[in-house]
C-alpha positions as a printed Julia matrix, in Angstrom:
98×3 Matrix{Float64}:
 -72.92  -29.49  31.05
 -73.44  -26.32  29.05
 -76.2   -27.32  26.79
 -77.93  -28.57  29.45
 -79.14  -25.35  30.89
 -80.77  -23.78  27.41
 -82.34  -27.19  27.42
 -83.68  -27.14  31.19
 -84.08  -23.33  30.48
 -86.59  -23.88  27.55
 -88.42  -27.08  28.97
 -89.35  -25.36  32.01
 -90.39  -21.85  30.46
 -92.27  -24.24  27.66
 -93.99  -26.5   30.44
 -94.2   -24.17  33.54
 -95.75  -21.05  31.47
 -97.69  -22.92  28.81
 -98.96  -25.91  31.2
 -98.94  -24.18  34.64
 -96.36  -26.49  36.13
 -94.6   -24.35  38.6
 -92.36  -26.53  39.67
 -91.14  -26.76  35.89
 -91.65  -22.81  35.82
 -89.11  -22.45  39.01
 -86.32  -24.66  36.57
 -86.28  -22.93  34.1
 -85.87  -19.29  36.24
 -84.19  -21.52  38.15
 -81.47  -22.19  34.55
 -81.83  -18.47  33.23
 -80.38  -17.92  36.35
 -77.67  -20.04  36.35
 -76.76  -19.24  32.84
 -77.07  -15.06  33.34
 -74.44  -15.44  36.41
 -71.73  -17.81  34.18
 -72.06  -14.6   31.26
 -71.46  -12.18  33.73
 -68.42  -13.78  35.16
 -66.27  -14.31  31.73
 -63.88  -12.07  31.24
 -65.09   -9.93  28.12
 -62.24   -8.06  26.9
 -63.17   -5.26  24.43
 -60.68   -2.28  23.54
 -62.75    0.84  23.6
 -59.5     2.8   23.08
 -56.0     2.9   21.14
 -54.31    5.69  20.56
 -50.21    6.42  20.74
 -49.39    8.61  23.22
 -45.98   10.82  22.01
 -43.63   12.14  24.63
 -45.01   14.63  26.71
 -48.89   13.52  25.82
 -51.09   12.32  29.24
 -53.88   10.11  28.72
 -56.76   10.61  32.22
 -59.23    7.78  32.6
 -61.8     9.09  35.03
 -65.66    8.89  35.21
 -67.83   12.07  35.44
 -65.23   14.73  34.73
 -65.12   17.39  31.84
 -63.61   16.57  29.14
 -60.85   19.17  27.66
 -63.2    19.7   24.35
 -66.09   20.5   27.06
 -63.66   22.97  28.88
 -63.14   25.09  25.17
 -66.62   24.84  24.49
 -67.63   26.49  28.06
 -64.71   29.41  27.39
 -62.77   27.84  30.5
 -58.77   28.46  29.97
 -56.93   25.02  29.34
 -53.2    24.83  30.35
 -50.73   23.98  27.54
 -49.6    20.47  27.09
 -46.79   19.11  28.64
 -43.99   18.91  25.96
 -45.27   22.23  25.05
 -44.56   23.84  28.1
 -41.04   21.97  28.39
 -39.91   23.24  24.6
 -38.38   25.97  26.1
 -36.84   25.11  29.11
 -33.21   23.46  29.17
 -31.65   21.15  30.27
 -28.66   21.08  33.1
 -26.27   20.18  30.21
 -27.8    23.03  27.91
 -27.5    24.73  30.87
 -23.61   24.22  31.74
 -22.86   24.5   28.37
 -24.54   28.11  27.59
């Protein structure tokens, strides 16, 4: 079956466009459409970014959101990473001890 659609597509376009046969042209267009639908239905997993996160770091996945670099370029103050904020804080055990 997988090799049937490409053959029908080629034959349909060749006979439909080359010989002017509208039935074969419809077969070619239909076979092309089925192949495109099958291609879109396949799972294509593609790794776009792989990065190690350290404790306190975060990753935000958003569409159409300004990045930290964009904010810095525009002079907007950027908050410190969570690890830097927590650096000066003491845990409960440290507070009790000292």
